N, CA, C and O atoms as a Maestro MAE file, in Angstrom:
{
 s_m_m2io_version
 :::
 2.0.0
}

f_m_ct {
 s_m_title
 :::
 protein
 m_atom[332] {
  # First column is atom index #
  i_m_mmod_type
  r_m_x_coord
  r_m_y_coord
  r_m_z_coord
  i_m_residue_number
  s_m_chain_name
  s_m_pdb_residue_name
  s_m_pdb_atom_name
  i_m_atomic_number
  :::
  1 25 -10.750 -12.319 12.292 1 A "MET " " N  " 7
  2 3 -10.321 -11.827 10.993 1 A "MET " " CA " 6
  3 2 -9.603 -12.969 10.267 1 A "MET " " C  " 6
  4 15 -8.738 -13.638 10.833 1 A "MET " " O  " 8
  5 25 -9.978 -13.173 9.017 2 A "SER " " N  " 7
  6 3 -9.347 -14.248 8.237 2 A "SER " " CA " 6
  7 2 -7.955 -13.807 7.773 2 A "SER " " C  " 6
  8 15 -7.623 -12.622 7.808 2 A "SER " " O  " 8
  9 25 -7.159 -14.766 7.346 3 A "ASP " " N  " 7
  10 3 -5.832 -14.455 6.815 3 A "ASP " " CA " 6
  11 2 -5.935 -13.548 5.593 3 A "ASP " " C  " 6
  12 15 -5.119 -12.644 5.411 3 A "ASP " " O  " 8
  13 25 -6.942 -13.796 4.757 4 A "GLU " " N  " 7
  14 3 -7.125 -12.964 3.564 4 A "GLU " " CA " 6
  15 2 -7.473 -11.528 3.935 4 A "GLU " " C  " 6
  16 15 -6.948 -10.584 3.346 4 A "GLU " " O  " 8
  17 25 -8.360 -11.368 4.914 5 A "GLU " " N  " 7
  18 3 -8.723 -10.020 5.355 5 A "GLU " " CA " 6
  19 2 -7.505 -9.296 5.926 5 A "GLU " " C  " 6
  20 15 -7.297 -8.113 5.656 5 A "GLU " " O  " 8
  21 25 -6.710 -10.001 6.707 6 A "PHE " " N  " 7
  22 3 -5.499 -9.418 7.275 6 A "PHE " " CA " 6
  23 2 -4.544 -8.976 6.170 6 A "PHE " " C  " 6
  24 15 -4.031 -7.858 6.197 6 A "PHE " " O  " 8
  25 25 -4.307 -9.865 5.191 7 A "ASP " " N  " 7
  26 3 -3.382 -9.544 4.100 7 A "ASP " " CA " 6
  27 2 -3.887 -8.375 3.262 7 A "ASP " " C  " 6
  28 15 -3.098 -7.542 2.816 7 A "ASP " " O  " 8
  29 25 -5.188 -8.311 3.048 8 A "LEU " " N  " 7
  30 3 -5.755 -7.216 2.265 8 A "LEU " " CA " 6
  31 2 -5.649 -5.893 3.028 8 A "LEU " " C  " 6
  32 15 -5.288 -4.873 2.442 8 A "LEU " " O  " 8
  33 25 -5.954 -5.900 4.304 9 A "LEU " " N  " 7
  34 3 -5.815 -4.672 5.104 9 A "LEU " " CA " 6
  35 2 -4.370 -4.186 5.117 9 A "LEU " " C  " 6
  36 15 -4.113 -2.985 5.187 9 A "LEU " " O  " 8
  37 25 -3.435 -5.120 5.050 10 A "ASP " " N  " 7
  38 3 -2.019 -4.774 4.997 10 A "ASP " " CA " 6
  39 2 -1.708 -3.840 3.827 10 A "ASP " " C  " 6
  40 15 -0.790 -3.024 3.903 10 A "ASP " " O  " 8
  41 25 -2.471 -3.964 2.756 11 A "GLU " " N  " 7
  42 3 -2.258 -3.156 1.553 11 A "GLU " " CA " 6
  43 2 -3.038 -1.844 1.567 11 A "GLU " " C  " 6
  44 15 -2.860 -1.012 0.678 11 A "GLU " " O  " 8
  45 25 -3.898 -1.649 2.564 12 A "LEU " " N  " 7
  46 3 -4.819 -0.511 2.519 12 A "LEU " " CA " 6
  47 2 -4.532 0.582 3.546 12 A "LEU " " C  " 6
  48 15 -5.443 1.287 3.980 12 A "LEU " " O  " 8
  49 25 -3.287 0.716 3.925 13 A "TYR " " N  " 7
  50 3 -2.911 1.851 4.768 13 A "TYR " " CA " 6
  51 2 -2.926 3.141 3.957 13 A "TYR " " C  " 6
  52 15 -3.025 4.235 4.511 13 A "TYR " " O  " 8
  53 25 -2.828 2.999 2.643 14 A "PHE " " N  " 7
  54 3 -2.933 4.119 1.706 14 A "PHE " " CA " 6
  55 2 -3.979 3.748 0.666 14 A "PHE " " C  " 6
  56 15 -4.252 2.566 0.457 14 A "PHE " " O  " 8
  57 25 -4.560 4.731 0.022 15 A "VAL " " N  " 7
  58 3 -5.582 4.487 -0.999 15 A "VAL " " CA " 6
  59 2 -4.974 3.646 -2.128 15 A "VAL " " C  " 6
  60 15 -3.909 3.964 -2.658 15 A "VAL " " O  " 8
  61 25 -5.679 2.567 -2.478 16 A "GLN " " N  " 7
  62 3 -5.217 1.684 -3.544 16 A "GLN " " CA " 6
  63 2 -6.381 1.325 -4.455 16 A "GLN " " C  " 6
  64 15 -7.507 1.139 -3.994 16 A "GLN " " O  " 8
  65 25 -6.106 1.231 -5.745 17 A "HIS " " N  " 7
  66 3 -7.115 0.830 -6.730 17 A "HIS " " CA " 6
  67 2 -7.218 -0.698 -6.757 17 A "HIS " " C  " 6
  68 15 -6.278 -1.412 -6.406 17 A "HIS " " O  " 8
  69 25 -8.373 -1.164 -7.179 18 A "TYR " " N  " 7
  70 3 -8.633 -2.603 -7.270 18 A "TYR " " CA " 6
  71 2 -7.543 -3.317 -8.072 18 A "TYR " " C  " 6
  72 15 -7.056 -4.367 -7.653 18 A "TYR " " O  " 8
  73 25 -7.162 -2.763 -9.208 19 A "GLU " " N  " 7
  74 3 -6.162 -3.422 -10.062 19 A "GLU " " CA " 6
  75 2 -4.826 -3.560 -9.350 19 A "GLU " " C  " 6
  76 15 -4.141 -4.570 -9.512 19 A "GLU " " O  " 8
  77 25 -4.448 -2.565 -8.568 20 A "TYR " " N  " 7
  78 3 -3.215 -2.664 -7.786 20 A "TYR " " CA " 6
  79 2 -3.310 -3.827 -6.807 20 A "TYR " " C  " 6
  80 15 -2.376 -4.619 -6.684 20 A "TYR " " O  " 8
  81 25 -4.441 -3.927 -6.110 21 A "LEU " " N  " 7
  82 3 -4.625 -4.993 -5.130 21 A "LEU " " CA " 6
  83 2 -4.584 -6.363 -5.796 21 A "LEU " " C  " 6
  84 15 -3.973 -7.294 -5.272 21 A "LEU " " O  " 8
  85 25 -5.226 -6.485 -6.939 22 A "LYS " " N  " 7
  86 3 -5.256 -7.758 -7.659 22 A "LYS " " CA " 6
  87 2 -3.846 -8.166 -8.065 22 A "LYS " " C  " 6
  88 15 -3.451 -9.319 -7.896 22 A "LYS " " O  " 8
  89 25 -3.092 -7.208 -8.601 23 A "GLU " " N  " 7
  90 3 -1.722 -7.496 -9.022 23 A "GLU " " CA " 6
  91 2 -0.823 -7.805 -7.832 23 A "GLU " " C  " 6
  92 15 -0.038 -8.752 -7.868 23 A "GLU " " O  " 8
  93 25 -0.938 -7.017 -6.796 24 A "ARG " " N  " 7
  94 3 -0.068 -7.159 -5.620 24 A "ARG " " CA " 6
  95 2 -0.315 -8.473 -4.886 24 A "ARG " " C  " 6
  96 15 0.630 -9.149 -4.480 24 A "ARG " " O  " 8
  97 25 -1.590 -8.832 -4.717 25 A "LEU " " N  " 7
  98 3 -1.928 -10.037 -3.964 25 A "LEU " " CA " 6
  99 2 -1.962 -11.290 -4.829 25 A "LEU " " C  " 6
  100 15 -1.768 -12.396 -4.323 25 A "LEU " " O  " 8
  101 25 -2.204 -11.130 -6.129 26 A "GLY " " N  " 7
  102 3 -2.254 -12.261 -7.031 26 A "GLY " " CA " 6
  103 2 -3.482 -13.154 -6.845 26 A "GLY " " C  " 6
  104 15 -3.436 -14.345 -7.153 26 A "GLY " " O  " 8
  105 25 -4.569 -12.586 -6.347 27 A "TRP " " N  " 7
  106 3 -5.785 -13.351 -6.081 27 A "TRP " " CA " 6
  107 2 -6.705 -13.324 -7.290 27 A "TRP " " C  " 6
  108 15 -6.627 -12.426 -8.129 27 A "TRP " " O  " 8
  109 25 -7.580 -14.328 -7.367 28 A "GLU " " N  " 7
  110 3 -8.641 -14.342 -8.360 28 A "GLU " " CA " 6
  111 2 -9.659 -13.258 -8.010 28 A "GLU " " C  " 6
  112 15 -9.782 -12.866 -6.849 28 A "GLU " " O  " 8
  113 25 -10.388 -12.776 -9.020 29 A "ASN " " N  " 7
  114 3 -11.392 -11.734 -8.796 29 A "ASN " " CA " 6
  115 2 -12.395 -12.114 -7.722 29 A "ASN " " C  " 6
  116 15 -12.742 -11.287 -6.878 29 A "ASN " " O  " 8
  117 25 -12.865 -13.359 -7.741 30 A "GLU " " N  " 7
  118 3 -13.894 -13.788 -6.795 30 A "GLU " " CA " 6
  119 2 -13.419 -13.651 -5.346 30 A "GLU " " C  " 6
  120 15 -14.158 -13.157 -4.495 30 A "GLU " " O  " 8
  121 25 -12.197 -14.084 -5.069 31 A "LEU " " N  " 7
  122 3 -11.657 -14.008 -3.709 31 A "LEU " " CA " 6
  123 2 -11.454 -12.559 -3.292 31 A "LEU " " C  " 6
  124 15 -11.808 -12.174 -2.178 31 A "LEU " " O  " 8
  125 25 -10.890 -11.763 -4.179 32 A "LEU " " N  " 7
  126 3 -10.614 -10.367 -3.840 32 A "LEU " " CA " 6
  127 2 -11.913 -9.592 -3.600 32 A "LEU " " C  " 6
  128 15 -12.025 -8.855 -2.620 32 A "LEU " " O  " 8
  129 25 -12.887 -9.757 -4.486 33 A "LEU " " N  " 7
  130 3 -14.156 -9.049 -4.314 33 A "LEU " " CA " 6
  131 2 -14.890 -9.508 -3.059 33 A "LEU " " C  " 6
  132 15 -15.463 -8.686 -2.345 33 A "LEU " " O  " 8
  133 25 -14.878 -10.803 -2.783 34 A "ALA " " N  " 7
  134 3 -15.556 -11.310 -1.585 34 A "ALA " " CA " 6
  135 2 -14.887 -10.797 -0.318 34 A "ALA " " C  " 6
  136 15 -15.569 -10.474 0.654 34 A "ALA " " O  " 8
  137 25 -13.573 -10.719 -0.318 35 A "THR " " N  " 7
  138 3 -12.849 -10.226 0.855 35 A "THR " " CA " 6
  139 2 -13.078 -8.728 1.039 35 A "THR " " C  " 6
  140 15 -13.266 -8.259 2.161 35 A "THR " " O  " 8
  141 25 -13.064 -7.988 -0.050 36 A "LEU " " N  " 7
  142 3 -13.388 -6.559 0.027 36 A "LEU " " CA " 6
  143 2 -14.802 -6.361 0.562 36 A "LEU " " C  " 6
  144 15 -15.035 -5.492 1.402 36 A "LEU " " O  " 8
  145 25 -15.740 -7.162 0.076 37 A "GLN " " N  " 7
  146 3 -17.132 -7.067 0.527 37 A "GLN " " CA " 6
  147 2 -17.231 -7.326 2.028 37 A "GLN " " C  " 6
  148 15 -17.931 -6.603 2.737 37 A "GLN " " O  " 8
  149 25 -16.544 -8.340 2.509 38 A "SER " " N  " 7
  150 3 -16.579 -8.676 3.934 38 A "SER " " CA " 6
  151 2 -16.021 -7.538 4.782 38 A "SER " " C  " 6
  152 15 -16.616 -7.156 5.790 38 A "SER " " O  " 8
  153 25 -14.881 -7.001 4.372 39 A "LEU " " N  " 7
  154 3 -14.279 -5.891 5.117 39 A "LEU " " CA " 6
  155 2 -15.173 -4.657 5.075 39 A "LEU " " C  " 6
  156 15 -15.302 -3.955 6.078 39 A "LEU " " O  " 8
  157 25 -15.789 -4.386 3.930 40 A "TYR " " N  " 7
  158 3 -16.681 -3.236 3.782 40 A "TYR " " CA " 6
  159 2 -17.899 -3.383 4.689 40 A "TYR " " C  " 6
  160 15 -18.287 -2.434 5.371 40 A "TYR " " O  " 8
  161 25 -18.498 -4.562 4.698 41 A "GLN " " N  " 7
  162 3 -19.686 -4.792 5.524 41 A "GLN " " CA " 6
  163 2 -19.376 -4.650 7.011 41 A "GLN " " C  " 6
  164 15 -20.250 -4.284 7.797 41 A "GLN " " O  " 8
  165 25 -18.141 -4.938 7.397 42 A "ASN " " N  " 7
  166 3 -17.741 -4.829 8.798 42 A "ASN " " CA " 6
  167 2 -17.157 -3.467 9.143 42 A "ASN " " C  " 6
  168 15 -16.647 -3.272 10.247 42 A "ASN " " O  " 8
  169 25 -17.226 -2.521 8.208 43 A "GLY " " N  " 7
  170 3 -16.764 -1.161 8.469 43 A "GLY " " CA " 6
  171 2 -15.262 -1.012 8.564 43 A "GLY " " C  " 6
  172 15 -14.770 -0.055 9.163 43 A "GLY " " O  " 8
  173 25 -14.526 -1.944 7.983 44 A "MET " " N  " 7
  174 3 -13.066 -1.905 8.086 44 A "MET " " CA " 6
  175 2 -12.381 -1.230 6.906 44 A "MET " " C  " 6
  176 15 -11.196 -0.902 6.974 44 A "MET " " O  " 8
  177 25 -13.129 -1.023 5.820 45 A "ILE " " N  " 7
  178 3 -12.593 -0.279 4.684 45 A "ILE " " CA " 6
  179 2 -13.658 0.683 4.178 45 A "ILE " " C  " 6
  180 15 -14.849 0.517 4.438 45 A "ILE " " O  " 8
  181 25 -13.195 1.692 3.448 46 A "LYS " " N  " 7
  182 3 -14.122 2.576 2.756 46 A "LYS " " CA " 6
  183 2 -13.796 2.528 1.274 46 A "LYS " " C  " 6
  184 15 -12.683 2.184 0.876 46 A "LYS " " O  " 8
  185 25 -14.782 2.878 0.467 47 A "CYS " " N  " 7
  186 3 -14.666 2.840 -0.985 47 A "CYS " " CA " 6
  187 2 -14.615 4.262 -1.526 47 A "CYS " " C  " 6
  188 15 -15.259 5.169 -0.998 47 A "CYS " " O  " 8
  189 25 -13.843 4.436 -2.580 48 A "LEU " " N  " 7
  190 3 -13.684 5.741 -3.200 48 A "LEU " " CA " 6
  191 2 -13.793 5.591 -4.716 48 A "LEU " " C  " 6
  192 15 -13.373 4.575 -5.271 48 A "LEU " " O  " 8
  193 25 -14.354 6.597 -5.387 49 A "THR " " N  " 7
  194 3 -14.423 6.567 -6.852 49 A "THR " " CA " 6
  195 2 -13.141 7.102 -7.475 49 A "THR " " C  " 6
  196 15 -12.749 6.682 -8.564 49 A "THR " " O  " 8
  197 25 -12.497 8.021 -6.787 50 A "THR " " N  " 7
  198 3 -11.174 8.524 -7.156 50 A "THR " " CA " 6
  199 2 -10.369 8.556 -5.861 50 A "THR " " C  " 6
  200 15 -10.944 8.416 -4.782 50 A "THR " " O  " 8
  201 25 -9.067 8.735 -5.942 51 A "PRO " " N  " 7
  202 3 -8.287 8.752 -4.694 51 A "PRO " " CA " 6
  203 2 -8.746 9.791 -3.665 51 A "PRO " " C  " 6
  204 15 -8.417 9.681 -2.484 51 A "PRO " " O  " 8
  205 25 -9.502 10.797 -4.110 52 A "ASP " " N  " 7
  206 3 -9.947 11.855 -3.206 52 A "ASP " " CA " 6
  207 2 -11.461 11.928 -3.018 52 A "ASP " " C  " 6
  208 15 -11.953 12.850 -2.368 52 A "ASP " " O  " 8
  209 25 -12.213 10.965 -3.580 53 A "SER " " N  " 7
  210 3 -13.681 11.042 -3.546 53 A "SER " " CA " 6
  211 2 -14.289 9.801 -2.918 53 A "SER " " C  " 6
  212 15 -14.493 8.784 -3.582 53 A "SER " " O  " 8
  213 25 -14.577 9.903 -1.620 54 A "GLU " " N  " 7
  214 3 -15.168 8.784 -0.898 54 A "GLU " " CA " 6
  215 2 -16.625 8.590 -1.289 54 A "GLU " " C  " 6
  216 15 -17.352 9.556 -1.525 54 A "GLU " " O  " 8
  217 25 -17.039 7.340 -1.353 55 A "ARG " " N  " 7
  218 3 -18.445 7.001 -1.607 55 A "ARG " " CA " 6
  219 2 -19.167 6.927 -0.278 55 A "ARG " " C  " 6
  220 15 -18.736 6.220 0.633 55 A "ARG " " O  " 8
  221 25 -20.264 7.654 -0.168 56 A "PHE " " N  " 7
  222 3 -21.042 7.639 1.064 56 A "PHE " " CA " 6
  223 2 -22.358 6.881 0.907 56 A "PHE " " C  " 6
  224 15 -23.057 6.626 1.887 56 A "PHE " " O  " 8
  225 25 -22.689 6.525 -0.337 57 A "ASP " " N  " 7
  226 3 -23.877 5.712 -0.569 57 A "ASP " " CA " 6
  227 2 -23.515 4.231 -0.368 57 A "ASP " " C  " 6
  228 15 -22.355 3.896 -0.127 57 A "ASP " " O  " 8
  229 25 -24.499 3.370 -0.467 58 A "ARG " " N  " 7
  230 3 -24.255 1.932 -0.317 58 A "ARG " " CA " 6
  231 2 -23.549 1.425 -1.573 58 A "ARG " " C  " 6
  232 15 -24.037 1.621 -2.686 58 A "ARG " " O  " 8
  233 25 -22.416 0.784 -1.393 59 A "VAL " " N  " 7
  234 3 -21.611 0.300 -2.509 59 A "VAL " " CA " 6
  235 2 -21.844 -1.200 -2.695 59 A "VAL " " C  " 6
  236 15 -21.785 -1.974 -1.740 59 A "VAL " " O  " 8
  237 25 -22.105 -1.590 -3.927 60 A "GLU " " N  " 7
  238 3 -22.245 -3.001 -4.293 60 A "GLU " " CA " 6
  239 2 -20.898 -3.461 -4.850 60 A "GLU " " C  " 6
  240 15 -20.663 -3.407 -6.057 60 A "GLU " " O  " 8
  241 25 -20.028 -3.909 -3.966 61 A "ILE " " N  " 7
  242 3 -18.662 -4.244 -4.355 61 A "ILE " " CA " 6
  243 2 -18.621 -5.355 -5.397 61 A "ILE " " C  " 6
  244 15 -17.817 -5.293 -6.327 61 A "ILE " " O  " 8
  245 25 -19.463 -6.359 -5.263 62 A "LEU " " N  " 7
  246 3 -19.434 -7.465 -6.221 62 A "LEU " " CA " 6
  247 2 -19.773 -6.988 -7.633 62 A "LEU " " C  " 6
  248 15 -19.292 -7.565 -8.608 62 A "LEU " " O  " 8
  249 25 -20.589 -5.950 -7.756 63 A "ALA " " N  " 7
  250 3 -20.990 -5.442 -9.063 63 A "ALA " " CA " 6
  251 2 -20.064 -4.356 -9.602 63 A "ALA " " C  " 6
  252 15 -19.801 -4.309 -10.803 63 A "ALA " " O  " 8
  253 25 -19.570 -3.490 -8.732 64 A "GLU " " N  " 7
  254 3 -18.804 -2.335 -9.208 64 A "GLU " " CA " 6
  255 2 -17.408 -2.219 -8.600 64 A "GLU " " C  " 6
  256 15 -16.714 -1.227 -8.820 64 A "GLU " " O  " 8
  257 25 -17.003 -3.214 -7.847 65 A "GLY " " N  " 7
  258 3 -15.752 -3.142 -7.091 65 A "GLY " " CA " 6
  259 2 -14.481 -3.023 -7.899 65 A "GLY " " C  " 6
  260 15 -13.485 -2.490 -7.411 65 A "GLY " " O  " 8
  261 25 -14.497 -3.512 -9.138 66 A "LYS " " N  " 7
  262 3 -13.280 -3.467 -9.960 66 A "LYS " " CA " 6
  263 2 -12.914 -2.053 -10.392 66 A "LYS " " C  " 6
  264 15 -11.788 -1.817 -10.829 66 A "LYS " " O  " 8
  265 25 -13.838 -1.114 -10.278 67 A "ALA " " N  " 7
  266 3 -13.597 0.262 -10.712 67 A "ALA " " CA " 6
  267 2 -13.263 1.193 -9.549 67 A "ALA " " C  " 6
  268 15 -13.073 2.391 -9.762 67 A "ALA " " O  " 8
  269 25 -13.187 0.672 -8.334 68 A "LEU " " N  " 7
  270 3 -13.060 1.525 -7.154 68 A "LEU " " CA " 6
  271 2 -11.665 1.520 -6.546 68 A "LEU " " C  " 6
  272 15 -10.823 0.673 -6.845 68 A "LEU " " O  " 8
  273 25 -11.463 2.501 -5.684 69 A "PHE " " N  " 7
  274 3 -10.283 2.588 -4.831 69 A "PHE " " CA " 6
  275 2 -10.734 2.214 -3.422 69 A "PHE " " C  " 6
  276 15 -11.920 2.297 -3.104 69 A "PHE " " O  " 8
  277 25 -9.784 1.802 -2.578 70 A "TYR " " N  " 7
  278 3 -10.100 1.354 -1.221 70 A "TYR " " CA " 6
  279 2 -9.090 1.899 -0.233 70 A "TYR " " C  " 6
  280 15 -7.938 2.168 -0.574 70 A "TYR " " O  " 8
  281 25 -9.553 2.059 1.015 71 A "LEU " " N  " 7
  282 3 -8.702 2.536 2.096 71 A "LEU " " CA " 6
  283 2 -9.211 1.953 3.405 71 A "LEU " " C  " 6
  284 15 -10.420 1.898 3.632 71 A "LEU " " O  " 8
  285 25 -8.310 1.524 4.255 72 A "ALA " " N  " 7
  286 3 -8.701 1.020 5.572 72 A "ALA " " CA " 6
  287 2 -9.261 2.159 6.409 72 A "ALA " " C  " 6
  288 15 -8.771 3.287 6.348 72 A "ALA " " O  " 8
  289 25 -10.289 1.858 7.190 73 A "THR " " N  " 7
  290 3 -10.836 2.825 8.134 73 A "THR " " CA " 6
  291 2 -10.056 2.727 9.443 73 A "THR " " C  " 6
  292 15 -9.219 1.840 9.612 73 A "THR " " O  " 8
  293 25 -10.334 3.630 10.349 74 A "LYS " " N  " 7
  294 3 -9.705 3.565 11.667 74 A "LYS " " CA " 6
  295 2 -10.025 2.219 12.329 74 A "LYS " " C  " 6
  296 15 -9.147 1.594 12.923 74 A "LYS " " O  " 8
  297 25 -11.276 1.778 12.228 75 A "LYS " " N  " 7
  298 3 -11.674 0.481 12.794 75 A "LYS " " CA " 6
  299 2 -10.850 -0.647 12.180 75 A "LYS " " C  " 6
  300 15 -10.396 -1.545 12.889 75 A "LYS " " O  " 8
  301 25 -10.659 -0.600 10.858 76 A "GLY " " N  " 7
  302 3 -9.873 -1.625 10.180 76 A "GLY " " CA " 6
  303 2 -8.418 -1.613 10.602 76 A "GLY " " C  " 6
  304 15 -7.823 -2.670 10.813 76 A "GLY " " O  " 8
  305 25 -7.842 -0.434 10.726 77 A "LEU " " N  " 7
  306 3 -6.449 -0.318 11.152 77 A "LEU " " CA " 6
  307 2 -6.264 -0.810 12.584 77 A "LEU " " C  " 6
  308 15 -5.277 -1.476 12.896 77 A "LEU " " O  " 8
  309 25 -7.214 -0.480 13.446 78 A "MET " " N  " 7
  310 3 -7.126 -0.946 14.838 78 A "MET " " CA " 6
  311 2 -7.230 -2.470 14.910 78 A "MET " " C  " 6
  312 15 -6.483 -3.105 15.655 78 A "MET " " O  " 8
  313 25 -8.128 -3.048 14.159 79 A "ALA " " N  " 7
  314 3 -8.273 -4.511 14.145 79 A "ALA " " CA " 6
  315 2 -7.011 -5.156 13.564 79 A "ALA " " C  " 6
  316 15 -6.555 -6.181 14.070 79 A "ALA " " O  " 8
  317 25 -6.461 -4.581 12.538 80 A "HIS " " N  " 7
  318 3 -5.266 -5.120 11.884 80 A "HIS " " CA " 6
  319 2 -4.061 -5.070 12.820 80 A "HIS " " C  " 6
  320 15 -3.238 -5.985 12.821 80 A "HIS " " O  " 8
  321 25 -3.956 -4.023 13.602 81 A "ASN " " N  " 7
  322 3 -2.783 -3.832 14.466 81 A "ASN " " CA " 6
  323 2 -2.880 -4.541 15.801 81 A "ASN " " C  " 6
  324 15 -1.892 -4.589 16.533 81 A "ASN " " O  " 8
  325 25 -4.032 -5.092 16.145 82 A "THR " " N  " 7
  326 3 -4.155 -5.762 17.444 82 A "THR " " CA " 6
  327 2 -4.013 -7.276 17.330 82 A "THR " " C  " 6
  328 15 -4.164 -7.993 18.319 82 A "THR " " O  " 8
  329 25 -3.725 -7.758 16.132 83 A "ILE " " N  " 7
  330 3 -3.563 -9.208 15.951 83 A "ILE " " CA " 6
  331 2 -2.106 -9.588 16.057 83 A "ILE " " C  " 6
  332 15 -1.764 -10.764 15.933 83 A "ILE " " O  " 8
  :::
 }
 m_bond[331] {
  # First column is bond index #
  i_m_from
  i_m_to
  i_m_order
  :::
  1 1 2 1
  2 2 3 1
  3 3 4 2
  4 3 5 1
  5 5 6 1
  6 6 7 1
  7 7 8 2
  8 7 9 1
  9 9 10 1
  10 10 11 1
  11 11 12 2
  12 11 13 1
  13 13 14 1
  14 14 15 1
  15 15 16 2
  16 15 17 1
  17 17 18 1
  18 18 19 1
  19 19 20 2
  20 19 21 1
  21 21 22 1
  22 22 23 1
  23 23 24 2
  24 23 25 1
  25 25 26 1
  26 26 27 1
  27 27 28 2
  28 27 29 1
  29 29 30 1
  30 30 31 1
  31 31 32 2
  32 31 33 1
  33 33 34 1
  34 34 35 1
  35 35 36 2
  36 35 37 1
  37 37 38 1
  38 38 39 1
  39 39 40 2
  40 39 41 1
  41 41 42 1
  42 42 43 1
  43 43 44 2
  44 43 45 1
  45 45 46 1
  46 46 47 1
  47 47 48 2
  48 47 49 1
  49 49 50 1
  50 50 51 1
  51 51 52 2
  52 51 53 1
  53 53 54 1
  54 54 55 1
  55 55 56 2
  56 55 57 1
  57 57 58 1
  58 58 59 1
  59 59 60 2
  60 59 61 1
  61 61 62 1
  62 62 63 1
  63 63 64 2
  64 63 65 1
  65 65 66 1
  66 66 67 1
  67 67 68 2
  68 67 69 1
  69 69 70 1
  70 70 71 1
  71 71 72 2
  72 71 73 1
  73 73 74 1
  74 74 75 1
  75 75 76 2
  76 75 77 1
  77 77 78 1
  78 78 79 1
  79 79 80 2
  80 79 81 1
  81 81 82 1
  82 82 83 1
  83 83 84 2
  84 83 85 1
  85 85 86 1
  86 86 87 1
  87 87 88 2
  88 87 89 1
  89 89 90 1
  90 90 91 1
  91 91 92 2
  92 91 93 1
  93 93 94 1
  94 94 95 1
  95 95 96 2
  96 95 97 1
  97 97 98 1
  98 98 99 1
  99 99 100 2
  100 99 101 1
  101 101 102 1
  102 102 103 1
  103 103 104 2
  104 103 105 1
  105 105 106 1
  106 106 107 1
  107 107 108 2
  108 107 109 1
  109 109 110 1
  110 110 111 1
  111 111 112 2
  112 111 113 1
  113 113 114 1
  114 114 115 1
  115 115 116 2
  116 115 117 1
  117 117 118 1
  118 118 119 1
  119 119 120 2
  120 119 121 1
  121 121 122 1
  122 122 123 1
  123 123 124 2
  124 123 125 1
  125 125 126 1
  126 126 127 1
  127 127 128 2
  128 127 129 1
  129 129 130 1
  130 130 131 1
  131 131 132 2
  132 131 133 1
  133 133 134 1
  134 134 135 1
  135 135 136 2
  136 135 137 1
  137 137 138 1
  138 138 139 1
  139 139 140 2
  140 139 141 1
  141 141 142 1
  142 142 143 1
  143 143 144 2
  144 143 145 1
  145 145 146 1
  146 146 147 1
  147 147 148 2
  148 147 149 1
  149 149 150 1
  150 150 151 1
  151 151 152 2
  152 151 153 1
  153 153 154 1
  154 154 155 1
  155 155 156 2
  156 155 157 1
  157 157 158 1
  158 158 159 1
  159 159 160 2
  160 159 161 1
  161 161 162 1
  162 162 163 1
  163 163 164 2
  164 163 165 1
  165 165 166 1
  166 166 167 1
  167 167 168 2
  168 167 169 1
  169 169 170 1
  170 170 171 1
  171 171 172 2
  172 171 173 1
  173 173 174 1
  174 174 175 1
  175 175 176 2
  176 175 177 1
  177 177 178 1
  178 178 179 1
  179 179 180 2
  180 179 181 1
  181 181 182 1
  182 182 183 1
  183 183 184 2
  184 183 185 1
  185 185 186 1
  186 186 187 1
  187 187 188 2
  188 187 189 1
  189 189 190 1
  190 190 191 1
  191 191 192 2
  192 191 193 1
  193 193 194 1
  194 194 195 1
  195 195 196 2
  196 195 197 1
  197 197 198 1
  198 198 199 1
  199 199 200 2
  200 199 201 1
  201 201 202 1
  202 202 203 1
  203 203 204 2
  204 203 205 1
  205 205 206 1
  206 206 207 1
  207 207 208 2
  208 207 209 1
  209 209 210 1
  210 210 211 1
  211 211 212 2
  212 211 213 1
  213 213 214 1
  214 214 215 1
  215 215 216 2
  216 215 217 1
  217 217 218 1
  218 218 219 1
  219 219 220 2
  220 219 221 1
  221 221 222 1
  222 222 223 1
  223 223 224 2
  224 223 225 1
  225 225 226 1
  226 226 227 1
  227 227 228 2
  228 227 229 1
  229 229 230 1
  230 230 231 1
  231 231 232 2
  232 231 233 1
  233 233 234 1
  234 234 235 1
  235 235 236 2
  236 235 237 1
  237 237 238 1
  238 238 239 1
  239 239 240 2
  240 239 241 1
  241 241 242 1
  242 242 243 1
  243 243 244 2
  244 243 245 1
  245 245 246 1
  246 246 247 1
  247 247 248 2
  248 247 249 1
  249 249 250 1
  250 250 251 1
  251 251 252 2
  252 251 253 1
  253 253 254 1
  254 254 255 1
  255 255 256 2
  256 255 257 1
  257 257 258 1
  258 258 259 1
  259 259 260 2
  260 259 261 1
  261 261 262 1
  262 262 263 1
  263 263 264 2
  264 263 265 1
  265 265 266 1
  266 266 267 1
  267 267 268 2
  268 267 269 1
  269 269 270 1
  270 270 271 1
  271 271 272 2
  272 271 273 1
  273 273 274 1
  274 274 275 1
  275 275 276 2
  276 275 277 1
  277 277 278 1
  278 278 279 1
  279 279 280 2
  280 279 281 1
  281 281 282 1
  282 282 283 1
  283 283 284 2
  284 283 285 1
  285 285 286 1
  286 286 287 1
  287 287 288 2
  288 287 289 1
  289 289 290 1
  290 290 291 1
  291 291 292 2
  292 291 293 1
  293 293 294 1
  294 294 295 1
  295 295 296 2
  296 295 297 1
  297 297 298 1
  298 298 299 1
  299 299 300 2
  300 299 301 1
  301 301 302 1
  302 302 303 1
  303 303 304 2
  304 303 305 1
  305 305 306 1
  306 306 307 1
  307 307 308 2
  308 307 309 1
  309 309 310 1
  310 310 311 1
  311 311 312 2
  312 311 313 1
  313 313 314 1
  314 314 315 1
  315 315 316 2
  316 315 317 1
  317 317 318 1
  318 318 319 1
  319 319 320 2
  320 319 321 1
  321 321 322 1
  322 322 323 1
  323 323 324 2
  324 323 325 1
  325 325 326 1
  326 326 327 1
  327 327 328 2
  328 327 329 1
  329 329 330 1
  330 330 331 1
  331 331 332 2
  :::
 }
}
């Protein structure tokens, strides 16, 4: 797990919107979207359209990620806590 992935998972113990993550971490869009994409592809986060509506279809984070909410999955939390 990269330092960026670790830091991002640190923010996803609760549902958070993309804008919150961008403001909190202070990262450029490219870095944040790429890190979200990596975590999503590895099953460590899930995507939501609203805080209560999980997306179950395939999400194109690079294209639509700025409008979504995110939450760490059990797999992501376990990986984050074992480092």
